[in-house]
N, C-alpha and C positions, 0 to 999 in steps of 0.2 A: 301379462295381465289379459290379453285378448284371448289367450288360450284357455286360461283358467276361467274366464267369463262364459266360454261356450262348451267346456267339457268337464266332466267330473270323474276322477281316477286316482286311485291311491298312489302316492309317488309321483304325480305328474311333474310337479315342479322340478323334481331331481333328475328325472327323465329328459325334459326339454333342455335343462342345463347341460346334461352330458351331450345330448345331441348337437347342440350349438357349439360346444367346445371341440367337437370332432369336424365341424363344418370349416374348412380353410378360410372362405371369404368371411365368416363371421369372426373368426380369430383375428383376422388382419384388421377388420374394422374396429376392434375393441380398443378403447384407450389403455395404453400401457403406462403403469408407473415407471418412472425412471429409476434405475438401481442407484443406491446412495453408496458412494465410496467409504470405506471405514475410515473414521477420524482419528487423529492423534495429535498431540502437542507438540508444537515446535519449541524447542528449548535452546537457550544461549547461555553461554557463560561470560561473556563480555559485551559492551556495547555495539561493537562493530564485527563480531563474529558471524552473525547472519543478518542479511539485508534483504528486504523485499522491494522489488523494482516494478513499475507500471508506467504507461503513458496515458495522459489525461488529453483527450481530443473529442472533437475539433473545436478549436476556439476562432473567432473572427481573425483574419490575417491582420497582425499588427503593422504599425508604421515601420517596425524593424524587420518586417518579413516573417515573423513566427506565428505558428499555428498550434503547435503541440508543446506539451511540458512532459518531461521525464521526471518521475518522481522516485526518490529513493528513501526508504523508511528502514529505521534501525531499532534494535532491542529497547533503546531508552525512549522510543516515539520520537526520536529526533527526525526531522524531515529535511531533506535536500531537494531543491527542485531546479531544474534546468530548461529554460525556453529553447525550442528548436524550430527551424523552418521546415525540417523534414522528419519524418518518423522511420527512416530507413535503419535497418540493422547496424550498418556500419557507422551511421551518426550516433546512434544510441550507445554503441560500444565505445565509441571516441569519447563522448561525453562522459561516460561513467568511468572510464580509466583516468581521463585528464582531471576530471572535477571531484572525483570520490576516491578512486584507489591511489591516486599519487598524494591525495591530502590526508587520507585516513588509513591506508594500508589494504592490503589484500584481505577480503572476507573469506571465511572458511566456506560459506554457502550463499547461494544467491537464489531467491524463490521469486517466480513470477507467474503470471497466467500463461495460457497457450498461444498468445500473441505470435505472429509469424516472426515478427522482428527478433524475439526473444528465443524463438525455436530455430532460428536460421544457422547456417553454416558458420556465420561470423562468430556467434556465441558458442556454438559447439566447438569451435577451435579455441576460442580465447579461454574458456573456463578450463579445460584440461591443461592449458599451456600455464596457468597460474595456480594450478590445483585447487581449482574452485569446484564444489559440489553444486550443480546446476539441478534445482528442484522446480516442480510447477504444480500448478492446481490441478486437481481432477476434473474431467469434463463434467461429472455427476456432482462435484462439490465445489463450485467456484467461489464459494465464501471462504476458502482456504487462504485467500489474498485479501480478506476484508479489512486489514489494517490500511492498507493504501487506498481502498475503496473509500473507507470513511474519511481519509485525508482528502480524497478528490472532492467529496461533497462540501467539505469545509473550505476548501480553496475556491471553489465555484462561487460559494455564498459570499465569502470575502471579497472577491474580485469583481463580483456583480455589484455589490454595494459600493465599491469604490470608483468603477469606471462606467456606470450605467448611463451616463451622458456621453462618454467618448470610449466606446468598446475597442477601438483600435489601439488604446494604449495600456491594455491588460498586462502586457510583460513588463512595463515600466513600473508597475506596483507591485509585482510579484514577490520581489524580494521583502518588502515592508510587510506583507500579508503573511510570509513565512516567519519572519521575525516575531510577529504578534503570535503566531501559533507555536513557536519554540519557547516563549517567555509565558505561556498560559498553562495553568495547571491541567493535567489531564486526568480524567475520571478514573482511568483503569489504575494509575499509579498514585495519585494523591500528590505528585510534585509535577513541575514543569520539565519538558525534555531538555532544556539547556542546563538546568541545576542537576539532573541526573548524568549529564554528560561531562560537565566541568566542577561540579561540586560547589557551585556558588549560584547566586541569583544574577540573572543578566541585568546589566546597567542599561536601561532603555531611556528614550528621550524624555520621558516624564520624570526620570530621576534628575536629569540635567536641568530641567525647568524648575524643578522646586529645591534644586540645590542640596540633594542628599550626598552626604560626604562619605568618603571611603578611608578606611585605616590603611595608610601606606607604610606605616613605620614597622617593617617586618623583615626578618632575615629569611634566607632561602630554607634554612632548616625549619624554622618556626612556621613558615608558609607550607612546607610538606606535611608537618605534623598537623597542622590545623586542617588542611584539605583532607587528609586521611581520615581524620576524625569525622569531618562533614560527610564524606562518602560512605563511611561505616554506619553512621546514623541514619542516612538516607535509605 
C-alpha cells in the first residue's frame, strides 16, 4: 500500500509481489500455512480389532501417588482407563498388556499420537512381537486421535464435578466416572458403549435402588439366541 500510494505504474502490484518472492528474507518472514495430511477413515470389523490409546496429564498427585491416566478407546466407544504414577513407556506398556490385552485379547492395531512413550523402543518391540500394527496421528493432523481427546474432555469434566473440594482423591472416583460414561448413550452411535459391547443394558446402582427385576429363567441356548438377536438389531 505504501508503494501504490507513492507511485503509478501499470502492473506495479504484480511486479512488487514478484520482487518480494525473490527476496530470501521476505520469504522467511512470511507466515506459512501448515500442510494438511491426507485424511482417511479408520475401519474396524469388530469391537476390539483397533484401539486408540493416549495419556491424560497432568493431574494433581493423588493420595495413592497417581498423576496420569492411560486411556484405551475401542470401536464401540468403550473406554478403559488406568491411573498411573508415572507415564514411562514401560509403565504404559505393562498396564496395556496386563489390563487390556490379557482381558480382551490382542488387537490388530493400536493408534496413538506422537507421544514419546508410544513411539519408544518399548512399544516398537512389543507391537511386532504381538503382530500389532502400530499407527500414529500425523503431525499436521492431530485430530486423527480425536476420539480419545473427546473422552479426555468428558473425564476431566466429570472428575472436576466430583472432586472439586478434594482433588487429591480423583483416582478414587475414576472408575465410577467411566461406569457412567459406558452406560450413557453416545451421540455418534445412538447406543451406549456397554450395550454395543455386551448386547444388553448395564445394570447400574439406580436399577438396584428402584428394584428393576431381571429375567434369569433362561437356558444357555436361549441366552445365545436372544443375545445374537440383540447384537444384530443393534
